[in-house]
N, CA, C and O atoms as a GROMACS GRO file, in nm:
protein
  272
    1MET      N    1  17.543   6.563  10.366
    1MET     CA    2  17.418   6.494  10.396
    1MET      C    3  17.373   6.524  10.538
    1MET      O    4  17.254   6.544  10.564
    2ASP      N    5  17.469   6.525  10.631
    2ASP     CA    6  17.437   6.551  10.770
    2ASP      C    7  17.381   6.692  10.787
    2ASP      O    8  17.289   6.715  10.866
    3ASN      N    9  17.438   6.787  10.713
    3ASN     CA   10  17.391   6.924  10.718
    3ASN      C   11  17.247   6.934  10.666
    3ASN      O   12  17.167   7.009  10.720
    4PHE      N   13  17.216   6.859  10.561
    4PHE     CA   14  17.081   6.857  10.505
    4PHE      C   15  16.980   6.806  10.608
    4PHE      O   16  16.871   6.862  10.620
    5ILE      N   17  17.016   6.702  10.680
    5ILE     CA   18  16.927   6.645  10.782
    5ILE      C   19  16.904   6.746  10.894
    5ILE      O   20  16.792   6.760  10.942
    6GLN      N   21  17.009   6.814  10.936
    6GLN     CA   22  16.996   6.914  11.043
    6GLN      C   23  16.908   7.031  10.998
    6GLN      O   24  16.823   7.077  11.074
    7ASP      N   25  16.929   7.078  10.874
    7ASP     CA   26  16.847   7.188  10.822
    7ASP      C   27  16.701   7.148  10.811
    7ASP      O   28  16.612   7.225  10.847
    8THR      N   29  16.677   7.027  10.761
    8THR     CA   30  16.540   6.978  10.746
    8THR      C   31  16.474   6.963  10.883
    8THR      O   32  16.358   6.999  10.899
    9SER      N   33  16.546   6.911  10.979
    9SER     CA   34  16.494   6.894  11.114
    9SER      C   35  16.461   7.028  11.177
    9SER      O   36  16.356   7.043  11.241
   10ALA      N   37  16.548   7.126  11.160
   10ALA     CA   38  16.523   7.260  11.216
   10ALA      C   39  16.401   7.324  11.152
   10ALA      O   40  16.320   7.385  11.221
   11LYS      N   41  16.386   7.310  11.020
   11LYS     CA   42  16.270   7.366  10.950
   11LYS      C   43  16.141   7.297  10.995
   11LYS      O   44  16.038   7.362  11.014
   12LEU      N   45  16.147   7.166  11.013
   12LEU     CA   46  16.029   7.092  11.060
   12LEU      C   47  15.988   7.136  11.200
   12LEU      O   48  15.869   7.150  11.229
   13LYS      N   49  16.086   7.159  11.287
   13LYS     CA   50  16.056   7.206  11.423
   13LYS      C   51  15.991   7.345  11.419
   13LYS      O   52  15.901   7.373  11.498
   14GLU      N   53  16.037   7.431  11.328
   14GLU     CA   54  15.975   7.564  11.313
   14GLU      C   55  15.830   7.550  11.271
   14GLU      O   56  15.743   7.618  11.326
   15TRP      N   57  15.803   7.464  11.174
   15TRP     CA   58  15.667   7.445  11.125
   15TRP      C   59  15.576   7.389  11.234
   15TRP      O   60  15.461   7.430  11.246
   16VAL      N   61  15.627   7.295  11.312
   16VAL     CA   62  15.548   7.237  11.421
   16VAL      C   63  15.516   7.344  11.525
   16VAL      O   64  15.403   7.351  11.573
   17ALA      N   65  15.614   7.426  11.560
   17ALA     CA   66  15.591   7.533  11.657
   17ALA      C   67  15.488   7.632  11.604
   17ALA      O   68  15.401   7.678  11.678
   18LEU      N   69  15.497   7.667  11.475
   18LEU     CA   70  15.400   7.757  11.415
   18LEU      C   71  15.261   7.696  11.416
   18LEU      O   72  15.164   7.763  11.449
   19PHE      N   73  15.253   7.568  11.380
   19PHE     CA   74  15.124   7.498  11.379
   19PHE      C   75  15.062   7.495  11.518
   19PHE      O   76  14.942   7.517  11.533
   20GLN      N   77  15.142   7.468  11.620
   20GLN     CA   78  15.091   7.457  11.756
   20GLN      C   79  15.047   7.593  11.811
   20GLN      O   80  14.960   7.598  11.898
   21SER      N   81  15.107   7.701  11.764
   21SER     CA   82  15.076   7.832  11.820
   21SER      C   83  14.964   7.905  11.745
   21SER      O   84  14.909   8.001  11.799
   22GLN      N   85  14.930   7.863  11.625
   22GLN     CA   86  14.832   7.934  11.543
   22GLN      C   87  14.704   7.852  11.530
   22GLN      O   88  14.701   7.752  11.459
   23ARG      N   89  14.600   7.895  11.596
   23ARG     CA   90  14.471   7.824  11.593
   23ARG      C   91  14.412   7.824  11.452
   23ARG      O   92  14.353   7.725  11.410
   24GLN      N   93  14.427   7.935  11.378
   24GLN     CA   94  14.372   7.943  11.242
   24GLN      C   95  14.435   7.839  11.150
   24GLN      O   96  14.367   7.780  11.067
   25ILE      N   97  14.565   7.818  11.165
   25ILE     CA   98  14.632   7.717  11.083
   25ILE      C   99  14.580   7.578  11.118
   25ILE      O  100  14.559   7.496  11.029
   26GLN      N  101  14.559   7.552  11.246
   26GLN     CA  102  14.506   7.423  11.289
   26GLN      C  103  14.368   7.398  11.229
   26GLN      O  104  14.341   7.289  11.178
   27LEU      N  105  14.282   7.500  11.233
   27LEU     CA  106  14.148   7.485  11.178
   27LEU      C  107  14.151   7.467  11.026
   27LEU      O  108  14.073   7.390  10.971
   28ALA      N  109  14.240   7.539  10.960
   28ALA     CA  110  14.252   7.526  10.814
   28ALA      C  111  14.299   7.386  10.776
   28ALA      O  112  14.249   7.328  10.679
   29VAL      N  113  14.394   7.332  10.850
   29VAL     CA  114  14.443   7.196  10.822
   29VAL      C  115  14.332   7.094  10.847
   29VAL      O  116  14.316   7.000  10.769
   30LEU      N  117  14.257   7.112  10.954
   30LEU     CA  118  14.146   7.022  10.984
   30LEU      C  119  14.040   7.029  10.874
   30LEU      O  120  13.989   6.925  10.830
   31ALA      N  121  14.005   7.149  10.829
   31ALA     CA  122  13.906   7.165  10.723
   31ALA      C  123  13.955   7.101  10.593
   31ALA      O  124  13.878   7.033  10.524
   32ALA      N  125  14.082   7.122  10.559
   32ALA     CA  126  14.137   7.061  10.437
   32ALA      C  127  14.134   6.909  10.447
   32ALA      O  128  14.101   6.841  10.350
   33TYR      N  129  14.168   6.855  10.564
   33TYR     CA  130  14.165   6.711  10.584
   33TYR      C  131  14.024   6.656  10.565
   33TYR      O  132  14.005   6.554  10.498
   34LEU      N  133  13.925   6.723  10.624
   34LEU     CA  134  13.788   6.676  10.612
   34LEU      C  135  13.737   6.687  10.468
   34LEU      O  136  13.662   6.600  10.423
   35LEU      N  137  13.776   6.791  10.395
   35LEU     CA  138  13.737   6.802  10.254
   35LEU      C  139  13.800   6.690  10.171
   35LEU      O  140  13.734   6.630  10.086
   36LEU      N  141  13.928   6.664  10.195
   36LEU     CA  142  13.993   6.554  10.123
   36LEU      C  143  13.926   6.420  10.156
   36LEU      O  144  13.907   6.336  10.068
   37TRP      N  145  13.890   6.402  10.284
   37TRP     CA  146  13.822   6.279  10.325
   37TRP      C  147  13.688   6.266  10.253
   37TRP      O  148  13.654   6.159  10.204
   38LEU      N  149  13.613   6.378  10.246
   38LEU     CA  150  13.483   6.376  10.180
   38LEU      C  151  13.498   6.341  10.032
   38LEU      O  152  13.424   6.258   9.980
   39PHE      N  153  13.594   6.403   9.966
   39PHE     CA  154  13.612   6.377   9.823
   39PHE      C  155  13.661   6.235   9.796
   39PHE      O  156  13.624   6.175   9.695
   40SER      N  157  13.743   6.182   9.885
   40SER     CA  158  13.796   6.048   9.862
   40SER      C  159  13.695   5.939   9.901
   40SER      O  160  13.689   5.834   9.838
   41SER      N  161  13.616   5.965  10.006
   41SER     CA  162  13.522   5.862  10.051
   41SER      C  163  13.388   5.874   9.978
   41SER      O  164  13.322   5.773   9.953
   42GLY      N  165  13.348   5.996   9.945
   42GLY     CA  166  13.220   6.017   9.879
   42GLY      C  167  13.101   6.005   9.972
   42GLY      O  168  12.987   6.006   9.926
   43SER      N  169  13.125   5.994  10.101
   43SER     CA  170  13.016   5.976  10.197
   43SER      C  171  13.014   6.093  10.295
   43SER      O  172  13.106   6.109  10.375
   44LEU      N  173  12.909   6.174  10.288
   44LEU     CA  174  12.898   6.288  10.378
   44LEU      C  175  12.880   6.242  10.523
   44LEU      O  176  12.937   6.303  10.613
   45SER      N  177  12.802   6.137  10.547
   45SER     CA  178  12.780   6.092  10.685
   45SER      C  179  12.910   6.040  10.747
   45SER      O  180  12.936   6.066  10.865
   46THR      N  181  12.990   5.969  10.669
   46THR     CA  182  13.119   5.922  10.721
   46THR      C  183  13.209   6.040  10.752
   46THR      O  184  13.279   6.041  10.854
   47THR      N  185  13.209   6.140  10.665
   47THR     CA  186  13.291   6.258  10.687
   47THR      C  187  13.249   6.332  10.813
   47THR      O  188  13.334   6.381  10.888
   48ILE      N  189  13.119   6.339  10.839
   48ILE     CA  190  13.070   6.405  10.961
   48ILE      C  191  13.118   6.328  11.084
   48ILE      O  192  13.163   6.390  11.181
   49TRP      N  193  13.108   6.195  11.081
   49TRP     CA  194  13.155   6.115  11.196
   49TRP      C  195  13.305   6.128  11.216
   49TRP      O  196  13.352   6.135  11.330
   50ILE      N  197  13.381   6.132  11.107
   50ILE     CA  198  13.526   6.151  11.118
   50ILE      C  199  13.554   6.288  11.178
   50ILE      O  200  13.642   6.302  11.263
   51GLY      N  201  13.480   6.391  11.134
   51GLY     CA  202  13.496   6.525  11.189
   51GLY      C  203  13.466   6.531  11.337
   51GLY      O  204  13.538   6.596  11.413
   52VAL      N  205  13.361   6.463  11.379
   52VAL     CA  206  13.327   6.458  11.522
   52VAL      C  207  13.438   6.390  11.601
   52VAL      O  208  13.479   6.438  11.706
   53GLY      N  209  13.487   6.278  11.549
   53GLY     CA  210  13.594   6.206  11.617
   53GLY      C  211  13.722   6.287  11.626
   53GLY      O  212  13.787   6.290  11.731
   54VAL      N  213  13.760   6.351  11.516
   54VAL     CA  214  13.880   6.435  11.516
   54VAL      C  215  13.862   6.551  11.613
   54VAL      O  216  13.954   6.585  11.688
   55GLY      N  217  13.744   6.613  11.611
   55GLY     CA  218  13.718   6.724  11.702
   55GLY      C  219  13.726   6.684  11.848
   55GLY      O  220  13.783   6.756  11.929
   56LEU      N  221  13.668   6.570  11.882
   56LEU     CA  222  13.675   6.521  12.020
   56LEU      C  223  13.820   6.491  12.061
   56LEU      O  224  13.864   6.526  12.171
   57GLY      N  225  13.892   6.426  11.971
   57GLY     CA  226  14.033   6.397  12.000
   57GLY      C  227  14.114   6.525  12.019
   57GLY      O  228  14.201   6.532  12.105
   58TRP      N  229  14.083   6.624  11.938
   58TRP     CA  230  14.152   6.752  11.947
   58TRP      C  231  14.122   6.820  12.081
   58TRP      O  232  14.213   6.872  12.146
   59MET      N  233  13.995   6.818  12.121
   59MET     CA  234  13.958   6.881  12.248
   59MET      C  235  14.024   6.809  12.366
   59MET      O  236  14.072   6.873  12.459
   60ILE      N  237  14.026   6.677  12.360
   60ILE     CA  238  14.089   6.600  12.468
   60ILE      C  239  14.239   6.630  12.472
   60ILE      O  240  14.296   6.648  12.579
   61GLY      N  241  14.302   6.635  12.354
   61GLY     CA  242  14.444   6.665  12.348
   61GLY      C  243  14.477   6.803  12.398
   61GLY      O  244  14.576   6.822  12.469
   62ARG      N  245  14.396   6.901  12.362
   62ARG     CA  246  14.420   7.038  12.409
   62ARG      C  247  14.399   7.047  12.560
   62ARG      O  248  14.471   7.119  12.629
   63GLY      N  249  14.299   6.974  12.611
   63GLY     CA  250  14.272   6.975  12.754
   63GLY      C  251  14.386   6.915  12.834
   63GLY      O  252  14.422   6.965  12.940
   64SER      N  253  14.444   6.806  12.783
   64SER     CA  254  14.554   6.743  12.855
   64SER      C  255  14.680   6.827  12.846
   64SER      O  256  14.762   6.824  12.938
   65GLY      N  257  14.697   6.902  12.737
   65GLY     CA  258  14.813   6.989  12.724
   65GLY      C  259  14.806   7.109  12.816
   65GLY      O  260  14.909   7.158  12.862
   66GLN      N  261  14.685   7.158  12.846
   66GLN     CA  262  14.668   7.273  12.933
   66GLN      C  263  14.687   7.234  13.078
   66GLN      O  264  14.723   7.318  13.161
   67GLY      N  265  14.663   7.108  13.111
   67GLY     CA  266  14.676   7.063  13.249
   67GLY      C  267  14.819   7.047  13.294
   67GLY      O  268  14.844   7.043  13.415
   68SER      N  269  14.915   7.038  13.203
   68SER     CA  270  15.053   7.016  13.241
   68SER      C  271  15.124   7.144  13.276
   68SER      O  272  15.242   7.143  13.310
   0.00000   0.00000   0.00000
């Protein structure tokens, strides 16, 4: 069981590193999230506001990461 947890943790760290280094993957995940939000909420205006909020949060997060 301990070996399974270590393997899973190592694989998760690889995926996070890949996600953080690949801008295309980040954009694809964001687009998929917004499409799922649109289909589940049924409101295009709400989806646009969620997209704006996520985009602003992303820009702020990227800006603070570059400053360190």
